[in-house]
N, C-alpha and C positions, 0 to 999 in steps of 0.2 A: 651557735648563731653565726651566720655568714659575715665575714669581715667586709665592711663597706669599702675598704680601700681597694678591693678588687674590681669595684664598679665605678669609682669616681677618682678623678685627679684630686689629690689632697688639697684642701683650701689654700694653704700658704703658697701653692705654686700655680694656681689658676691664672693669676694676673701675669706672671712671668711667661707661662705657656702662650697666652694670647699675644704678648709682645714678641715672643720668639716667632710665632706664626705670622705676625705682621711683617717681620723682617723677611721671612720666606717669601711672602706674597709680593712685597714691594721689590725685593731683589729679583724675583722671578719675572715680574713685569718689565723691569729695566733690561734684564738680559734678553728677553724675547724681542722687545722693541729694538734693541741695539742690533740683534742678529738680522732683523729685517732691513734696517736702515743701512748697515755697513754693506750687506750683500747687494742691495739695490743700487746704492751709490757707487760701489765698485764697478758694477756692470755698466752703469750709466757713463762712467769715466773711461772704461776700457773696451766695452763691448766684447769682452773675452771671458769664456767659461774657465779658461786656465787660471785667470786671476781670482775667480770665485773659488776655485779649488785651493789657491794659495791662502786665502783668508782662513779656510778651515784648517789647513796645515799649520799656519802660524799660531792658531789657537790651541792646536793639539800638541805641538812640539814642547811647550813649557811643561805640560803634564808629564811627559816622558822624562824630561830633564830634571824636574823638581820633585818627583814623587817621594823619594826617600827623605829629602830635606824638609818638605812640607809636613810630612808625618812627624818627623823629629821635632820641628818647631811647635806643632800642635800639642805635643806631649810634654814640652819643657817650658812653655810660656803660657800666659793667661789667654785662654781660648776666646773669651769674650772680647778682649782687647784686640786680638788678631782679627776677628770678624769685623770689629769697628774700623780698624785701620785699612782692611781690605776694601770695605765699602767706601771709605773716604777716598782711597786711591782710585777706585772705579768712578766715583763722582767727579774727581778732577779730570780723569781721562775723558769722560763724556762731555764735560764742559769744554775741554780743548777741542774736541770734534765739533761741538756745536758752534763755538766761536769761529773756528776755521771755515766751517760750512757757511756761516752767516756772512763772513767777509769774502767768501769766494776764493779762498786760498787753499782749500783742501786738495791734497794730491794722493796719488796711488800709494806712495811711500808712507804717507801719514796714516792711511787706513791699515796698511800691513803692520806697521810698527804698533799702532794702537791695538790691533788684533792680538799681537804677540803679548803686549802688556796685559790685556784683558785675560788672556789664557794663563799668564804667569800668576796674576792676582787670584784668579779662580782656583788655581791649583793649591794655593795657600788657604783660601777661603773654605773649600770643601771639607777637608778633614777636621778643621776646627769647628765648623758649623754642625757637622754630623755628630761630633763627639760631645757637643753641648747638651743635647736633649736628655741623655740619661742623668745629667746633673740637675735637671729642671723638674722632672717628675719622678715619682717613686717607681720601682721596678714593676709593681703590680699594675700600674697605669701606663706603662711604656708602650704596649702594643696599640692602645687607643690613641696615644699621642702620635705614634708613628703613622697611623692611618690619617689623622688630622693633618699631619705634615704633608703626606702624599696628596691629600685632597687640595691643600693650598697650592702645592706645586703644580698640580694638574690644572687648577683654575687659572694660574698665571700662564700656563702653556696654551690654554684655550683662548684667553682674552688678549694676552700680550701681543701675539703676531697680528691679530686683527686691528688692535689699537695702534700698533706701530705702522701698519699699512695705511690706516685712516689718517694719522698725523703726517705721514710722509707726503700726502697730497698737498699739505701746506708748506712743505720744505723739510729737507733732511735735518736742518738745524733745530726745528721744532721737536723732532723725535729725540735728538740728543739732549736737548734741554729738559724735556719731559722725563727722560730716563735718569738724568742727573737729579731731578727733584724726587723721583721715586726712590732711587737708591739712597738719597739723603734721609728720607723718612726711615728706611731700614737702619741706616747708620745711627740715628738718634734712638730708635726704639730698642736696639740691642743693648744700649748702655743701661737701661732700666730693668733688664732681665736679671732676676736673682738666681744665681747658680751656686750649688753647694761647693764650698772650697775643697781643694784637694791638695795633698802633699806632692810637691813637684821635686823629683829627684834630679839633681844636676849632674847628668852623665856627660862625659866628654864626647865630642863628635868623633866617631870612628866607624869602621866597617860593622862592628858588632851592634852598636846602637842604631845605626842607620838601617841595617838589615833585620832589626829585631822584629818588625812587623811581618816580614816574609817568613822568618823562622817560626814565629808564633803561629801563623796560619798553617804552615806545613805540619806543625805538631798537633793541630786540632782538626781531625778529619771532618767534623761537622761544619766548621767554618770554611775549610778548604772546599768541601763538596758544594756548599751553598753558593760560594762566590764563583767557583769554576763552572757550575751548572749554568749560571746566568751568562757567563762569558761565551760558552759554546752554543747555548740555545739561541742567544741573540745573534751570534755570528752567522748561524744558519738561517735564522728566521727573520732576516732583515728585508722582508718583502715590501715594506713601506717605501723603500728607496725606489721602487719601480712604479709608484703611484702615478707619476706623470705619464708614463707609457700606457698604463691601463686607462687613464682618463681620456687620453687623446686618440688611441688607436683601437682599444679593445671594447671599452664601455661607451666611448664616444660621448662624453658628458661635458667636455670643455673645462675651462678654468674654474668656473663656479663649482662644478661637480668635484673637481680636484680638491678645492678648498674644503668642501664638505667631507670628502673621504679622509683628508689629512687630519681633520679635527676629530674624526670618529673615535680613534683609540683613546685620545685624551678625555673625551666625553665619557666613554665607558669607564675609564679609570677613575675619573672624578666622582661619578655616581656611586661606584662600589666602595670608594674610599670613605664616603660619608656613612655607608652602611657598616663598614668595618670599625669606624670610630665609635659606633653605638653598640655593635655586636662583634667584638674582636674574636679572632680565631684563637682559642686557648687549648684545644685538644687535637691530637693527631696532626700536629703541625708539619711533621716531616712528609708524610704521604700526601697531605693537602698541597704542599708546595710542588711536589712532583706532579700531581694531577693537574695543577694549574698550568704548569709548563706544557703538559701533554695537550690540554685544551688550547693553549697558545699555538701549538703546532697544527692541531686540527683546524683551527680558525684560519691559519695561514693557507692550508690546503684548500679549504672552502673558498677563500678569496681567490686563490690561484685559478681555479677552474670556473669561477662564476662569470656569467655573461650578463647578469642582471645587476643594475645599480642598487636596488633594494637589498639583494642578497649580499652583495659586496659590502654595503654599508653595515649590515647586521654582523657580518663576519669580522669587520674591523672593530665594531663595538665590543664583541665578545673577546677579541684579541686584547684590547685594552683592559677589559675587566680581568682576564686571566693574568695579564702581566702585572697589574698592581697588586693582586693577591700574592703573587710570588715575591714581589718587591717588599711588601710589608712584612711577610714572614722572614725573608732573608735578612732584611735590615734589623729586625728584632733579634733574630738569632745571633747575628754578628755583634751587635752592640751589647746585648745582655750577657754573652759568653766571653766577652773580652774585658779584662781588668781595665779600670779607668786609665792607669798609667800607660797602657798600650793602645788605647782607642784611636789616637791620632795617627799612629803609624799603620795600624790595621785599616783604618778608614782610607788612608792615602793609597794603599795597595788596592783596596776595593774600588776606589774612584778610578784608578788606572785601568782596572779590569773592565769597568763599565764603559769608560771612554774608548778603550781599545775595541771592545765588542761592537759598539755603535759605529765607529769609523770603519773597521774592517768588515762589519756586516754589510754596510752599504757597498763597499768595494767588492765583496764576494758576490752580492746580488747582481751588481752591474757586470762583473766578469762572467758569471754563469749565464746571464741573459745574453751577452754578446756571443757566447758559444752555442748554447742550447735553445735560445729563444726566451722571451719574457715569461710566458706561462710555465714552461718547463723549469725555469730558474726558481720561480716562486714555489712550484710544486716540490722541487728537490729540497728547497729550504725548509718547508713544513715537515717533510718526511725526515730530513736530517735532524730537526729539533726533537722529534719523537724518539728517534734512535739514540740521541744523546741522553735523553731522560732514562730510557731503558738500561743503557750502559751504566749511568751514574747510580741507578738504584742497586745495581750489582756491586759497583765499586765502593759505595758508601752506605753499607747496610745500617749503620748506627743512625745516620741522618734519616734514612727511610723509616726507621722504627721509632723516631722521636715522637713522644706523645705531647709533652709540654715544653715550654721554653725553660732551659736550665740556666739559672742566673749565675753570674760570677760570684764566688764566695768571698771576695775581697771586702774588708770593712768599708762602710760608707760613712764618711764624715758628715756631721750634721750642721756645721757652721754655714751661715749664708753670707755670700759675698755679693 
């Protein structure tokens, strides 16, 4: 008789998974609204694209500076409390921005410092939040839970910017206060999540413990291949950075069309995430991930050469669909093959790879477009993504041949905290 646990999240953790996903949604809403408000307000104050770039840099710098420490903290302290205090810190930061905007005393320096603080807090938040999920659901239900997590994140990505833009019409302070309320809900909900307790080893801070995540990834070809595939595939396939150019000069669809195109990948990802939550990928996971990235590259090529709004929209929907399939498989592989004592440090390295690929991918697309032209840049990116997949299939044969997720064999404590 087939074990029901392979199809359902065990009853004791349904409530906790729902609260965890509520935290994902509310934090995502807040983050997306804040991104809209800070960027718009910075440009309103300075009329400078340079300062817009500085906002992104100030948020990215802490990730580079704190990656090793944030992973160490996630592995050596209570992860649920780390998430709580990170959300509480973000709530206070948003309240500061809201009050400053309401009083009319907001300055460029305030926005830049706040962006740095937000980046620093998120660098701590990410590894702990990612490492919580395996302690909430059983291993057999993890892939479904990962898909639900992705669906909630994509929902926030779709709705958050639109809601932030709508609220900004009533004032930047309204956006900040709404974001503070949203993050406060996540702050409270995470406290009621029941997570399996774990034995925390108190290791001294040193090069060996800080670099343990990097060392572990290097020793596991499957994890190294999955993480690095995402890094280089996204690095070459960052055509979405060129959407404003396509909307204004190639497709000639204006700002409304740009907004629709920008939301298309998230909509595609959102829809397929719900499907994966009901019908998770359980076999041929390695080759499926590689095929998904190839489809990502083909969709990028299709978008690059398209002169039709409908075809471009369809290509971006497929791009988002392929991307989330790859993300769900990669996240499941990384989390399930990593012992719990190492998940924070491995997740922090993974977070750095993702952040780096997104930032450098946009830079690569812009640089290539300035040299070869917009269409050629997007075309080169799509071809480059497919080439990366073909090379990675040769470099990481075990990852290519993986049939099912191989779980970490560490003992799993049963006490609930």
